[in-house]
Backbone as JSON, one array per atom type, in Angstrom:
{
  "sequence": "MAEHLKAMLDSQPHHPSALEVIRRCIAACLDCNATCTSCADAYLAESMVADLVPCIRLDLDCADICGATGRVIGRLTKPNKAATAAVLQACIAACEACAAECSKHAGMHAHCRICAEACRECAEACQALLDVMP",
  "N": [[-1.56, 15.3, -5.9], [-1.96, 12.5, -7.52], [-2.08, 13.54, -10.22], [0.51, 14.94, -10.76], [2.08, 12.22, -10.44], [1.06, 11.12, -12.6], [1.54, 12.47, -14.55], [4.27, 12.54, -14.66], [5.15, 9.41, -15.21], [3.68, 9.08, -17.6], [5.5, 10.88, -18.94], [8.16, 9.38, -19.24], [10.35, 7.61, -20.72], [10.53, 4.87, -21.24], [7.46, 3.28, -21.96], [5.74, 1.0, -20.61], [2.79, -1.7, -21.51], [1.05, -1.31, -19.54], [0.78, 0.92, -18.22], [-1.36, 2.16, -16.93], [-2.4, 0.41, -14.83], [0.29, 0.31, -13.24], [0.32, 3.05, -12.61], [-1.85, 3.28, -11.03], [-1.36, 1.1, -8.83], [0.82, 2.08, -7.73], [-0.28, 5.05, -6.77], [-1.52, 3.54, -5.15], [-0.4, 2.39, -3.02], [1.3, 4.39, -1.87], [-0.98, 5.73, -0.94], [-1.79, 3.66, 0.7], [0.79, 3.77, 2.41], [0.65, 6.23, 3.49], [-1.81, 6.38, 4.93], [-1.69, 4.27, 6.64], [0.29, 4.93, 8.41], [-0.73, 7.22, 9.49], [-2.58, 5.55, 11.05], [-1.35, 4.34, 12.82], [-0.53, 6.1, 13.99], [-2.82, 7.45, 15.04], [-3.75, 5.75, 17.0], [-2.05, 5.71, 18.96], [-3.36, 7.76, 20.39], [-5.05, 6.58, 21.76], [-6.74, 5.71, 24.74], [-6.15, 2.96, 25.4], [-4.13, 2.36, 24.5], [-2.06, 0.19, 24.88], [-3.25, -2.37, 24.38], [-3.46, -1.87, 21.91], [-1.07, -2.65, 20.72], [0.15, -4.9, 18.62], [-1.35, -4.0, 16.33], [-0.88, -1.87, 15.96], [2.04, -2.22, 15.15], [1.49, -3.63, 13.16], [0.54, -1.68, 11.18], [2.77, 0.33, 11.01], [4.36, -1.72, 9.98], [3.12, -1.96, 7.31], [2.79, 0.02, 6.26], [5.85, 0.71, 5.89], [6.25, -1.33, 3.91], [4.73, -0.72, 1.41], [5.27, 1.86, 1.28], [7.98, 1.24, 0.28], [7.71, -0.18, -1.77], [5.96, 1.1, -3.62], [7.36, 2.93, -4.33], [9.76, 1.08, -5.85], [7.86, 0.28, -8.1], [7.64, 2.56, -9.42], [9.58, 2.71, -10.71], [10.27, 2.59, -13.79], [12.33, 1.42, -15.95], [13.76, -1.12, -17.11], [12.75, -3.33, -15.52], [13.9, -5.77, -12.98], [11.79, -9.01, -12.99], [11.62, -10.38, -11.28], [12.42, -9.74, -8.82], [10.21, -7.83, -8.53], [7.91, -9.02, -8.43], [8.34, -10.12, -5.8], [8.23, -7.99, -4.5], [5.86, -6.96, -4.76], [3.78, -9.1, -3.96], [4.98, -9.34, -1.49], [3.87, -6.96, -0.19], [0.89, -7.21, -0.89], [0.33, -9.23, 1.07], [1.68, -7.7, 3.81], [-0.59, -6.19, 3.56], [-3.0, -7.21, 3.43], [-2.71, -8.81, 6.4], [-2.43, -6.81, 7.65], [-5.21, -5.53, 6.85], [-6.84, -7.29, 8.1], [-6.02, -7.06, 10.52], [-6.7, -4.55, 11.3], [-9.54, -4.15, 10.9], [-10.8, -5.67, 13.22], [-11.09, -3.68, 14.81], [-12.93, -2.0, 13.21], [-14.92, -1.05, 14.3], [-14.98, 0.34, 16.24], [-13.28, 1.92, 16.17], [-12.66, 4.85, 13.54], [-10.52, 5.6, 12.27], [-9.44, 2.8, 11.86], [-11.44, 1.42, 10.8], [-10.58, 3.11, 7.82], [-8.68, 2.9, 7.23], [-8.28, 0.09, 7.07], [-10.29, -0.29, 4.68], [-8.2, 0.8, 2.94], [-5.9, -0.51, 3.0], [-7.09, -2.95, 1.96], [-7.54, -2.01, -0.81], [-5.13, -1.76, -1.76], [-3.84, -3.83, -1.61], [-5.77, -4.91, -4.12], [-4.94, -3.61, -5.8], [-2.06, -4.01, -6.49], [-2.49, -6.7, -6.73], [-3.55, -6.84, -8.98], [-1.43, -5.89, -10.4], [0.17, -7.56, -10.58], [-1.22, -9.53, -11.92], [-0.83, -8.99, -14.82], [1.83, -9.14, -15.09], [3.95, -9.26, -17.56]],
  "CA": [[-0.19, 14.23, -6.29], [-2.11, 11.83, -8.56], [-1.8, 14.52, -11.44], [1.63, 14.63, -10.83], [2.35, 10.86, -10.31], [0.18, 10.74, -14.01], [2.29, 13.33, -15.55], [5.76, 11.77, -14.15], [4.87, 8.32, -15.83], [3.14, 9.54, -18.85], [7.08, 11.68, -19.82], [8.79, 8.51, -19.01], [10.73, 7.41, -21.8], [9.69, 3.6, -21.38], [6.04, 3.3, -21.72], [5.16, -0.41, -20.52], [1.55, -1.41, -21.75], [-0.11, -1.63, -18.45], [1.06, 1.77, -17.48], [-2.56, 2.73, -16.43], [-2.08, -0.87, -13.88], [1.13, 0.5, -12.57], [0.03, 3.99, -11.81], [-2.53, 2.37, -10.08], [-0.84, 0.74, -8.32], [1.6, 3.2, -7.16], [-0.86, 5.64, -6.27], [-2.6, 2.84, -3.66], [0.96, 2.16, -2.29], [1.64, 5.53, -1.3], [-1.81, 5.97, -0.29], [-1.91, 3.14, 1.95], [1.74, 4.26, 3.1], [-0.01, 7.77, 4.65], [-2.87, 5.89, 5.82], [-1.01, 3.41, 7.79], [1.26, 5.73, 9.49], [-2.0, 8.07, 10.29], [-3.58, 4.9, 11.52], [-0.76, 3.77, 14.0], [-0.74, 7.68, 15.16], [-4.45, 7.75, 15.79], [-3.75, 4.54, 17.95], [-1.18, 6.36, 19.93], [-3.95, 8.89, 21.05], [-6.14, 5.76, 22.22], [-6.59, 5.01, 26.25], [-6.25, 1.53, 25.71], [-3.17, 1.96, 23.52], [-1.44, -1.14, 25.5], [-3.74, -3.3, 23.7], [-3.51, -2.11, 20.6], [0.28, -2.52, 20.27], [-0.22, -5.39, 17.3], [-2.37, -3.24, 15.45], [0.25, -0.52, 15.23], [3.14, -2.92, 14.91], [1.11, -3.87, 11.91], [0.08, -0.43, 10.71], [3.73, 0.65, 10.82], [5.12, -2.52, 9.0], [2.21, -2.08, 6.69], [3.18, 1.56, 6.19], [7.18, 0.67, 5.43], [6.43, -2.2, 2.86], [3.85, -0.49, 0.73], [5.77, 3.01, 0.49], [8.95, 0.76, -0.94], [6.6, -1.12, -2.74], [5.37, 2.4, -4.61], [9.02, 3.49, -4.74], [9.88, 0.31, -6.74], [7.19, 0.05, -9.01], [7.66, 3.57, -9.64], [11.01, 2.86, -11.65], [9.89, 1.75, -14.68], [13.21, 1.29, -16.53], [14.46, -2.42, -16.97], [12.51, -3.46, -14.31], [13.23, -7.31, -12.8], [10.66, -9.33, -12.79], [11.39, -11.69, -10.27], [12.32, -8.74, -7.76], [9.49, -6.71, -8.65], [6.62, -9.99, -8.23], [8.54, -10.67, -4.74], [7.77, -6.79, -3.71], [3.93, -7.22, -4.46], [3.95, -10.36, -3.02], [5.51, -8.59, 0.15], [2.92, -5.58, -0.3], [-0.18, -8.07, -0.62], [0.5, -10.34, 2.23], [1.24, -6.66, 4.71], [-1.7, -5.3, 3.69], [-3.71, -8.59, 4.03], [-2.57, -8.75, 7.4], [-2.9, -5.09, 8.29], [-6.69, -4.81, 6.74], [-7.73, -7.84, 9.25], [-6.11, -6.15, 12.21], [-7.49, -3.46, 11.76], [-10.81, -5.07, 10.62], [-11.52, -5.7, 14.35], [-11.37, -2.84, 15.36], [-13.27, -1.24, 13.07], [-16.94, -0.8, 14.92], [-14.67, 1.26, 17.46], [-12.37, 3.51, 15.93], [-13.11, 5.22, 12.13], [-9.15, 5.52, 11.51], [-9.5, 1.38, 11.54], [-12.42, 1.25, 9.24], [-10.27, 4.0, 6.77], [-6.78, 1.99, 7.26], [-8.97, -1.75, 6.23], [-10.05, -0.06, 3.6], [-6.95, 1.13, 1.88], [-5.1, -1.84, 2.96], [-7.79, -4.21, 0.49], [-7.86, -1.59, -2.34], [-4.06, -1.42, -2.36], [-3.62, -5.53, -2.18], [-6.19, -5.34, -4.93], [-4.17, -3.12, -6.88], [-0.92, -5.29, -5.95], [-2.64, -8.28, -7.53], [-3.9, -6.22, -10.59], [-0.27, -5.76, -11.7], [0.56, -9.22, -10.75], [-1.58, -10.39, -12.82], [-0.77, -8.28, -15.94], [3.12, -8.9, -15.62], [4.7, -10.85, -18.47]],
  "C": [[-0.26, 13.19, -7.71], [-2.07, 12.3, -9.89], [-0.58, 14.4, -11.76], [2.89, 13.11, -10.68], [1.93, 10.42, -12.15], [1.18, 11.21, -14.91], [4.06, 12.72, -15.74], [5.67, 10.15, -15.22], [4.79, 8.4, -17.35], [4.81, 10.32, -19.55], [7.92, 10.32, -19.5], [9.45, 8.17, -20.44], [10.32, 5.86, -22.71], [7.9, 3.55, -21.23], [5.4, 1.68, -22.14], [3.4, -0.13, -20.94], [0.74, -1.47, -20.98], [0.32, -0.43, -17.35], [0.05, 2.49, -16.81], [-2.56, 1.69, -14.81], [-1.47, -0.34, -12.76], [0.77, 1.46, -12.29], [-1.17, 3.96, -10.72], [-2.14, 1.67, -8.56], [0.14, 1.41, -7.02], [0.91, 4.25, -6.34], [-1.66, 4.8, -4.79], [-1.6, 2.36, -2.88], [1.36, 3.04, -1.63], [0.59, 6.27, -0.65], [-2.33, 4.87, 1.22], [-0.7, 3.24, 3.27], [1.24, 5.46, 4.4], [-1.57, 7.13, 5.52], [-2.46, 5.09, 6.62], [-0.81, 3.82, 8.41], [0.21, 6.75, 9.88], [-2.44, 7.0, 11.2], [-2.66, 4.7, 12.8], [-0.7, 5.46, 14.93], [-1.87, 7.96, 15.77], [-4.28, 6.98, 16.92], [-2.99, 4.99, 19.37], [-2.0, 7.54, 20.97], [-5.0, 7.94, 21.69], [-5.79, 5.69, 23.78], [-6.11, 3.58, 26.3], [-4.81, 1.02, 24.61], [-2.08, 0.34, 23.68], [-1.71, -2.11, 24.7], [-3.76, -3.17, 22.49], [-1.85, -2.18, 19.82], [0.56, -3.25, 18.64], [-0.77, -4.78, 16.18], [-1.35, -1.84, 15.23], [1.62, -0.95, 14.91], [2.72, -2.8, 13.15], [0.96, -3.05, 11.18], [1.58, -0.07, 10.1], [4.34, -0.68, 9.87], [4.23, -2.56, 7.59], [3.15, -0.65, 5.46], [4.58, 1.13, 5.21], [6.95, -0.06, 3.82], [5.47, -1.63, 1.85], [4.71, 1.15, -0.15], [7.01, 2.37, -0.38], [8.42, 0.1, -1.55], [6.39, 0.19, -3.94], [6.56, 3.1, -5.72], [9.69, 2.43, -6.29], [9.35, 0.14, -7.77], [7.35, 1.49, -9.92], [8.74, 3.77, -10.98], [10.64, 1.84, -12.96], [10.76, 1.39, -16.19], [13.69, -0.06, -16.29], [14.29, -3.05, -15.65], [12.92, -5.26, -13.83], [12.13, -7.94, -12.29], [10.17, -10.15, -11.29], [11.39, -10.85, -8.5], [10.91, -8.02, -7.67], [7.72, -8.07, -7.97], [6.98, -10.02, -6.77], [7.91, -9.11, -3.64], [6.52, -6.81, -3.48], [3.38, -7.77, -4.3], [4.02, -10.03, -1.68], [3.95, -7.87, 0.15], [1.41, -6.27, 0.26], [0.07, -8.51, 0.74], [0.56, -8.88, 3.75], [-0.23, -5.78, 4.67], [-2.92, -6.06, 3.69], [-4.43, -8.42, 5.5], [-3.04, -7.52, 8.19], [-4.93, -4.52, 8.76], [-6.81, -6.11, 8.03], [-7.53, -7.68, 10.42], [-7.26, -5.0, 12.4], [-8.85, -3.12, 11.47], [-11.98, -5.32, 12.16], [-11.85, -4.92, 15.23], [-12.24, -1.85, 15.02], [-14.97, -0.33, 13.56], [-16.31, 0.7, 15.78], [-14.12, 2.7, 17.32], [-12.44, 3.46, 14.16], [-11.97, 4.88, 11.73], [-8.83, 3.94, 11.58], [-10.31, 0.92, 10.21], [-11.6, 1.82, 8.01], [-9.11, 3.23, 6.07], [-7.27, 0.36, 6.13], [-9.1, -1.21, 5.15], [-8.61, 0.15, 2.29], [-5.97, 0.27, 1.65], [-5.64, -2.94, 1.92], [-7.12, -3.3, -0.6], [-6.11, -1.85, -2.71], [-3.2, -2.94, -2.29], [-4.43, -5.52, -3.16], [-5.26, -5.02, -6.24], [-2.84, -3.87, -7.37], [-1.18, -6.67, -6.87], [-3.15, -8.1, -8.93], [-2.54, -6.57, -11.15], [0.65, -7.05, -11.74], [0.28, -9.97, -12.06], [-1.44, -10.23, -14.44], [0.67, -8.27, -16.61], [3.12, -10.06, -16.56], [5.27, -11.82, -18.05]]
}
């Protein structure tokens, strides 16, 4: 997947100066989307699923926001700076909340540890893109 993403971004007629930061952000968002979805699904198989509803909800919210962010950031032609910044900030907030919640369960569930890591990496990649935006 990362190879296709790189090739697609490289083939775009518009080449922003921060193309590598953009690629990293998109890849992190799409990875976090899949990881959060899988974590929520893993929670559904846990015996104490009722106690995990807040985490499942955050996983699903984060997955949706990360997926949308990855798609928006992947559109390189004439992006709206305010909308792009807002989507990145929303993704950072969702990832930070999900990482904090999953970290509470990371000692008991490997999927929580993995999800928290993916969320932190996604938040960092989104912040890196915000930092280089003109």
